[in-house]
N, CA, C and O atoms as CSV, one atom per row, in Angstrom:
chain,resi,resn,atom,element,x,y,z
A,1,MET,N,N,14.313,-20.376,-5.684
A,1,MET,CA,C,13.977,-19.006,-5.973
A,1,MET,C,C,12.464,-18.927,-6.156
A,1,MET,O,O,11.870,-19.780,-6.815
A,2,ARG,N,N,11.845,-17.911,-5.576
A,2,ARG,CA,C,10.411,-17.687,-5.736
A,2,ARG,C,C,10.204,-16.585,-6.762
A,2,ARG,O,O,10.991,-15.642,-6.847
A,3,ALA,N,N,9.141,-16.714,-7.536
A,3,ALA,CA,C,8.876,-15.736,-8.588
A,3,ALA,C,C,7.378,-15.603,-8.805
A,3,ALA,O,O,6.594,-16.470,-8.417
A,4,ARG,N,N,7.004,-14.506,-9.430
A,4,ARG,CA,C,5.614,-14.300,-9.832
A,4,ARG,C,C,5.487,-14.803,-11.269
A,4,ARG,O,O,6.248,-14.402,-12.150
A,5,VAL,N,N,4.523,-15.681,-11.488
A,5,VAL,CA,C,4.348,-16.334,-12.782
A,5,VAL,C,C,3.037,-15.861,-13.404
A,5,VAL,O,O,2.009,-15.787,-12.730
A,6,TYR,N,N,3.084,-15.545,-14.690
A,6,TYR,CA,C,1.866,-15.147,-15.400
A,6,TYR,C,C,1.209,-16.361,-16.029
A,6,TYR,O,O,1.849,-17.106,-16.771
A,7,ASP,N,N,-0.060,-16.561,-15.736
A,7,ASP,CA,C,-0.844,-17.657,-16.295
A,7,ASP,C,C,-1.712,-17.091,-17.417
A,7,ASP,O,O,-2.721,-16.437,-17.154
A,8,ARG,N,N,-1.323,-17.342,-18.660
A,8,ARG,CA,C,-2.062,-16.794,-19.807
A,8,ARG,C,C,-3.480,-17.346,-19.896
A,8,ARG,O,O,-4.394,-16.636,-20.314
A,9,THR,N,N,-3.670,-18.598,-19.511
A,9,THR,CA,C,-4.978,-19.227,-19.603
A,9,THR,C,C,-6.021,-18.478,-18.776
A,9,THR,O,O,-7.137,-18.238,-19.236
A,10,ASN,N,N,-5.642,-18.110,-17.547
A,10,ASN,CA,C,-6.573,-17.429,-16.635
A,10,ASN,C,C,-6.343,-15.929,-16.567
A,10,ASN,O,O,-7.050,-15.229,-15.842
A,11,ASN,N,N,-5.362,-15.421,-17.313
A,11,ASN,CA,C,-5.020,-14.002,-17.292
A,11,ASN,C,C,-4.781,-13.513,-15.865
A,11,ASN,O,O,-5.339,-12.503,-15.437
A,12,SER,N,N,-3.937,-14.255,-15.137
A,12,SER,CA,C,-3.649,-13.905,-13.742
A,12,SER,C,C,-2.212,-14.269,-13.388
A,12,SER,O,O,-1.526,-14.961,-14.140
A,13,PHE,N,N,-1.777,-13.795,-12.242
A,13,PHE,CA,C,-0.439,-14.093,-11.731
A,13,PHE,C,C,-0.544,-14.955,-10.489
A,13,PHE,O,O,-1.551,-14.916,-9.782
A,14,TYR,N,N,0.489,-15.732,-10.223
A,14,TYR,CA,C,0.573,-16.468,-8.960
A,14,TYR,C,C,2.038,-16.575,-8.566
A,14,TYR,O,O,2.929,-16.436,-9.405
A,15,ILE,N,N,2.279,-16.823,-7.291
A,15,ILE,CA,C,3.636,-16.969,-6.763
A,15,ILE,C,C,4.001,-18.451,-6.776
A,15,ILE,O,O,3.206,-19.301,-6.374
A,16,SER,N,N,5.216,-18.751,-7.245
A,16,SER,CA,C,5.646,-20.141,-7.343
A,16,SER,C,C,7.134,-20.263,-7.041
A,16,SER,O,O,7.893,-19.299,-7.136
A,17,GLU,N,N,7.519,-21.465,-6.681
A,17,GLU,CA,C,8.930,-21.820,-6.548
A,17,GLU,C,C,9.451,-22.185,-7.941
A,17,GLU,O,O,8.779,-22.898,-8.686
A,18,VAL,N,N,10.635,-21.702,-8.291
A,18,VAL,CA,C,11.251,-22.050,-9.569
A,18,VAL,C,C,12.225,-23.204,-9.320
A,18,VAL,O,O,13.156,-23.079,-8.524
A,19,TYR,N,N,12.005,-24.315,-9.999
A,19,TYR,CA,C,12.808,-25.516,-9.776
A,19,TYR,C,C,13.935,-25.678,-10.779
A,19,TYR,O,O,14.869,-26.441,-10.534
A,20,GLY,N,N,13.869,-24.981,-11.898
A,20,GLY,CA,C,14.923,-25.104,-12.890
A,20,GLY,C,C,14.683,-24.171,-14.053
A,20,GLY,O,O,13.605,-23.594,-14.195
A,21,ILE,N,N,15.704,-24.028,-14.887
A,21,ILE,CA,C,15.639,-23.172,-16.066
A,21,ILE,C,C,16.117,-23.977,-17.267
A,21,ILE,O,O,17.152,-24.642,-17.208
A,22,ILE,N,N,15.367,-23.913,-18.342
A,22,ILE,CA,C,15.765,-24.542,-19.598
A,22,ILE,C,C,16.040,-23.421,-20.577
A,22,ILE,O,O,15.155,-22.614,-20.861
A,23,ASN,N,N,17.244,-23.362,-21.094
A,23,ASN,CA,C,17.612,-22.291,-22.020
A,23,ASN,C,C,17.719,-22.875,-23.413
A,23,ASN,O,O,18.784,-23.320,-23.841
A,24,ARG,N,N,16.595,-22.865,-24.112
A,24,ARG,CA,C,16.562,-23.333,-25.492
A,24,ARG,C,C,15.612,-22.425,-26.255
A,24,ARG,O,O,14.406,-22.444,-26.012
A,25,PHE,N,N,16.135,-21.641,-27.162
A,25,PHE,CA,C,15.343,-20.653,-27.885
A,25,PHE,C,C,14.692,-19.683,-26.910
A,25,PHE,O,O,13.512,-19.359,-27.049
A,26,GLY,N,N,15.447,-19.221,-25.931
A,26,GLY,CA,C,14.918,-18.349,-24.877
A,26,GLY,C,C,14.821,-19.126,-23.583
A,26,GLY,O,O,14.986,-20.345,-23.571
A,27,ASP,N,N,14.557,-18.437,-22.511
A,27,ASP,CA,C,14.478,-19.090,-21.206
A,27,ASP,C,C,13.080,-19.630,-20.923
A,27,ASP,O,O,12.079,-18.942,-21.120
A,28,TRP,N,N,13.034,-20.858,-20.464
A,28,TRP,CA,C,11.803,-21.474,-19.964
A,28,TRP,C,C,12.077,-21.888,-18.531
A,28,TRP,O,O,13.179,-22.337,-18.215
A,29,PHE,N,N,11.096,-21.744,-17.666
A,29,PHE,CA,C,11.275,-21.999,-16.242
A,29,PHE,C,C,10.349,-23.128,-15.798
A,29,PHE,O,O,9.196,-23.212,-16.219
A,30,ILE,N,N,10.880,-23.992,-14.939
A,30,ILE,CA,C,10.101,-25.092,-14.383
A,30,ILE,C,C,9.537,-24.620,-13.047
A,30,ILE,O,O,10.292,-24.316,-12.123
A,31,VAL,N,N,8.196,-24.560,-12.945
A,31,VAL,CA,C,7.540,-24.037,-11.744
A,31,VAL,C,C,6.390,-24.951,-11.339
A,31,VAL,O,O,5.995,-25.847,-12.084
A,32,ASP,N,N,5.857,-24.703,-10.134
A,32,ASP,CA,C,4.661,-25.406,-9.668
A,32,ASP,C,C,3.479,-25.100,-10.569
A,32,ASP,O,O,3.362,-23.999,-11.106
A,33,HIS,N,N,2.607,-26.080,-10.729
A,33,HIS,CA,C,1.337,-25.840,-11.407
A,33,HIS,C,C,0.468,-24.986,-10.483
A,33,HIS,O,O,0.455,-25.232,-9.277
A,34,PRO,N,N,-0.257,-23.990,-11.003
A,34,PRO,CA,C,-1.024,-23.093,-10.126
A,34,PRO,C,C,-2.154,-23.781,-9.358
A,34,PRO,O,O,-2.511,-23.336,-8.267
A,35,THR,N,N,-2.718,-24.851,-9.904
A,35,THR,CA,C,-3.833,-25.536,-9.251
A,35,THR,C,C,-3.408,-26.853,-8.623
A,35,THR,O,O,-3.797,-27.160,-7.496
A,36,TYR,N,N,-2.619,-27.623,-9.338
A,36,TYR,CA,C,-2.204,-28.952,-8.877
A,36,TYR,C,C,-0.761,-28.877,-8.411
A,36,TYR,O,O,0.161,-29.060,-9.206
A,37,LYS,N,N,-0.560,-28.609,-7.131
A,37,LYS,CA,C,0.769,-28.323,-6.583
A,37,LYS,C,C,1.753,-29.488,-6.678
A,37,LYS,O,O,2.957,-29.282,-6.528
A,38,LYS,N,N,1.270,-30.701,-6.922
A,38,LYS,CA,C,2.182,-31.839,-7.050
A,38,LYS,C,C,2.707,-31.988,-8.477
A,38,LYS,O,O,3.492,-32.895,-8.752
A,39,GLN,N,N,2.287,-31.117,-9.380
A,39,GLN,CA,C,2.743,-31.148,-10.764
A,39,GLN,C,C,3.596,-29.919,-11.040
A,39,GLN,O,O,3.488,-28.905,-10.351
A,40,VAL,N,N,4.435,-30.020,-12.044
A,40,VAL,CA,C,5.225,-28.867,-12.479
A,40,VAL,C,C,4.900,-28.571,-13.934
A,40,VAL,O,O,4.459,-29.455,-14.670
A,41,ILE,N,N,5.118,-27.320,-14.352
A,41,ILE,CA,C,4.857,-26.903,-15.715
A,41,ILE,C,C,6.005,-26.033,-16.197
A,41,ILE,O,O,6.795,-25.539,-15.391
A,42,LEU,N,N,6.100,-25.844,-17.493
A,42,LEU,CA,C,7.080,-24.936,-18.080
A,42,LEU,C,C,6.390,-23.614,-18.382
A,42,LEU,O,O,5.287,-23.589,-18.929
A,43,VAL,N,N,7.046,-22.515,-18.022
A,43,VAL,CA,C,6.506,-21.192,-18.340
A,43,VAL,C,C,7.593,-20.355,-18.979
A,43,VAL,O,O,8.782,-20.632,-18.823
A,44,GLU,N,N,7.174,-19.327,-19.701
A,44,GLU,CA,C,8.096,-18.486,-20.440
A,44,GLU,C,C,8.425,-17.181,-19.712
A,44,GLU,O,O,9.535,-16.662,-19.827
A,45,TYR,N,N,7.455,-16.656,-18.964
A,45,TYR,CA,C,7.643,-15.325,-18.377
A,45,TYR,C,C,7.524,-15.338,-16.866
A,45,TYR,O,O,6.571,-15.884,-16.310
A,46,LEU,N,N,8.502,-14.729,-16.203
A,46,LEU,CA,C,8.496,-14.563,-14.751
A,46,LEU,C,C,8.700,-13.098,-14.423
A,46,LEU,O,O,9.274,-12.352,-15.217
A,47,ASN,N,N,8.242,-12.694,-13.282
A,47,ASN,CA,C,8.531,-11.351,-12.762
A,47,ASN,C,C,9.203,-11.582,-11.415
A,47,ASN,O,O,8.524,-11.769,-10.405
A,48,ILE,N,N,10.524,-11.570,-11.396
A,48,ILE,CA,C,11.289,-11.935,-10.198
A,48,ILE,C,C,11.540,-10.713,-9.334
A,48,ILE,O,O,12.169,-10.820,-8.281
C-alpha cells in the first residue's frame, strides 16, 4: 500500500510504501525512510 507520510522533522510530506502496521497504543506504520531508501522507519500519521 502506498501512502503520504508526514515528516515532522522537515515539516513536509512524502510518498512511501507501507510495509507493515504495529498496533500498540495506536497505529504505527513501517515505511521507507524519506532520504535513505534502504532503511525503514516507524511513523504515526499517514494520509492514505
